[in-house]
N, C-alpha and C positions, 0 to 999 in steps of 0.2 A: 504493500500499498505506501502512496509516496507522502510523505513527509507534508505535513501541516506548512510547514515554511518554506516547501517548495513552490515555486510558479504551477499551480494548474491548467490542464491544456484549454483550450477554448471547447467550450461544448457545445454541439448540435441537441437540442432535445424535441420531440416529437411527442403531441400526445394524440391517444384517443378518446375522445370524451365523452365515456358512453356511460349511462344509466342517468339521464336527467326523466326521462318520460317514470321511471321503477321509482324514482326517488319522489316525484310529485304522486302516484298513484300510490306509494305508504304511505302519504299524510291525505290522503283525500284530495288531492287539487288538481285541477284542469295539466295535462301535460305542459300547453304553453308557459305553467309558471315554473316548472322542472326546467325548461330550456332557460327561462329568463335568470333562475338560482345559476345556472349552469353559464352564462354569461359575467355575469360575477364571480366567479372562482376564475373565469378566464383572466377578469383585470386582479385577480388577487395573486395569480401567478406570474403574471407577466411584472407585476411589481416587485416579486421575490428572486426573481428568475436573476437579473444580471449580478447581485450580492453571492449568488451560488456557483458563479462560474460560466454561466448559460450566457453564450452572445447570440444563438439563434434558436429561434422556438417556434415550432411548425402545429398549429392547431387543423385538428381534424375537425373541420364543422358542420360538412354537409357534402354527403359520399352523391353520386350519379344516382345510385340506388334509391337515397332517399326521395325522390321525385316520386315513387310510387306510392310515399303515406297517402294517408287523406289531406285533401286540400287544405283543409281549415289548419292543420297544423304544418303545412309547406308555407302557406302564409304567414303564417305566426312564425317561424323561422325566419324567412324573407324580412319580415318588419324586422325582427330582431338583430338582424344583420346591417339593416338600414339606419338602426338606435344607436348599435355601437359605434360604427361608422362615425356617425356624427359626433356623437357625444363624446369619444375618443381622443378626437383629432390635437388637442392645446395638450390634452394629456401626455400626448405621445412627445408633443414635441420636447415639452419642457421639462419629460424623464431622457431625451436624448435617445429616443425608438423610432425606427421604424416599420412603417408596415407593408406590407403587399400580397396580394392574393393570388394564389396558384389555383389552376383549376381551367374547365369552361367558363365565358365570360356572357356568350354568344346566347345563352336561354334567360340569363338571368336578367328582369326586369331593368328597365332603361335607367331610369331614378337610379337605381343602384348601383349599375354602373358608372354614372356620372359622379356619383357621392365619391366612390373609390377610388376614381381618379385621381381626384382631388385632394383627398386623403395621402394616397401614395405618391404626391408631388409634395403637399406639405411636409410629410417627416422622409422626404427624404435623404435629407440628409444628417437623419439621425446614425450613430455609430456605437452608441452604447448596447442595444437588442435588435435583433431583424426579428420582427413579429411576421407568421409567414400563416395564411387564417387558408386553407384548402378549404373550397366552396365548387360545387360540381365537378367533383374529381374524382379520377379514376385511374391508378399505378397501372391496370391492366389496359388501358384506353391509350395510356401515355406509353406504353410499350410498344402497341401493336401499332401505333401513329409512327414512331421510331423504324421499324423495321419497313414499314410500306416506303418511309422515305430512305432506307440504304435499298432495298430494291428500285429505288424510281433512279438511284444515280447516285444519291449525297455521296459527298466525301468525307463527312463528318465522322467521326467516331460515334459509335454507338450509344455509350452511355451520357453524350453530350446531347443527343437528338431525342433520347430520352425526356433530361431535365427539360429541353427547350419545347419538349410536348405537350408540357403543362404549362402554358402561359402564364407568364408573372415572370420573374427572373430567378426560377430554379434552378436556373443554367449558373447561378453566381453562390446558391447555399453549398456548405459543405456537406456529406456525407453523415448520416445518421450514427449520432453514437450513444442513445439513448433512447429506446422506445417505451412511453410507458402507456398502459390502457386501464385504466379505470371500470369498474362495475362489475365485477368478475369473470368475465368471457376472458377466453387465451385465442386467439387469433390477431391476424392483422389486416384484413377488412379491406384489401385491397387498398393500403394505404402505404405509398412511397415502399415498394417493392424492391425496386431498384436502390435505390438510397440508402435501404436499410440494410444492404447484403450483410455486412461486419457489424451492426447495431446489436449492443444488449438490451435484453428486453426485460422490463418491471411489470408484472402485473398484479392488480390490487383489487382487491372485492368491494371497496371503498366506492360510493358512487361520485359522479364528478362533481355536484354541486358541496359536497362536504371536501373537497380537494383543498389541501392548502398548504402552504408555504413550509412548514412543519413535513407534511408529507410528500412534498419534494426533493427537501432537505436529506429529506430518509432514503429516495430512491435514489439520489445522486449518489450519496455515503455507500450505499450498496453497490453502486457502482463503479465507482473511485477504489473499492476494496475488492474488485473481482480482477484474477490476473488474465488478462486480454493476448490470446497468442493470435497468429496468422492473421493481422491485417495491414492495415495499407500503414506505411508512416503518414505521420502525422502532417495534414493539410494536403495530399496525396488525393486523387481522385481515381477510382476504375479504368476511367478512357487515357486517364495519363500512363498506365504503367507502359512497360515495353516489353518486347517479347524478350525471353530469356536467350 
């Protein structure tokens, strides 16, 4: 385990925020209130992350498969996304955080796309923390798109094409170091499959609205205590590896 006095490597932590609906149902509340409580958890974790050595934080907010949910729930999630973007801009600027979205944008309401573009521009100078929100995102779709572009004659490396297939600036983000999933399930659910090839996985039964800074610190402490072997040198990406 690294000494606390030694500089710690910068971390990319990705989080599958599962359990909002079940959290609300167990309390006799509408699922939409569970998602709203989940948004508050996002704020808590984004605030705590830099002090724990996290420089990139990717939240899985809305899967491509989530479009199949009840229309009322989807509408509520879209409104919540819009509210988050509107309310967090100044806080992100003041805290030195940058926000970008990865995933498809062509199926999002125009008002959300406009608001997103404004917050991305307003926070572009943030260097303390890069917050990435995955919306209408599918890792399989990104990989399939990359394969199609290779077949069409692209000269770029496959891994770079996978990153570029998730619109936003995914090609600038480091590979995932630690992937956390709340809510009790132990699967990746089509989230950052390529980028998580060397990630450590951490699962908890805790529902996302209850996840807090102490839980994040626990996950990172366990991550730092694990002996990691057969991983790429720090800062290297799979497409930068040369043939032996």
